[in-house]
Steps between C-alpha positions, in 0.01 A plus 500: 500500500859399579686566827874491553603456859868560600687378809867465630600863531673643811817621676830347416851588556737568213630178342194307628211326290139521453251308295191667364186307390201624283202277461236570239137398549152572363382460147806355325503311169870551441796713633758606268804708605548582860743739666609724780557880501615706794474869598724672743421820676525802270577277196320366207376144482746269344485148358675242715441166324262345261424125415304360211252219525765275341765594773710768312630762739623863473664715765599857561874532495495621862374155626653258260689236685334582827116460440326185337145507369302183472144382464276207580231478235299238691472741784460829296803636699806694430800530723794731549800363679715803605869434628781723600248769566634875498352812661419609144255212456279665760160559319146403481493177266198460288420172304308499173342236290361506138184303539232377255157408650277285291387685189663832593821688378825472697504745796793592707435481874710634787541397864467746793872518559725380778764702670864380493733695735882419501657666794745413789 
């Protein structure tokens, strides 16, 4: 089994910054793509950013230029640096990782979610 544990959420004022972290642990042979989604109250979950094992990134238009996704392959950890936060960024943020355990197919795992609230 693989576990993803997120940290770094909280309350921040508009224009502020937060850095989310998500560490994968357990039966890991290799981690492929990793990413972050978010879900605001009453809205569908949406993709925020993704990063390949080689470091190629992709962002939702709503966060381009403000958010940066990165990863540390040695630590099996993905990060989301969020700058210039807006009230509309308020949501529960979920990390995900496509993980291959030894001798098994690739499986996507999800973190438990971390709340980000942007409010004055």
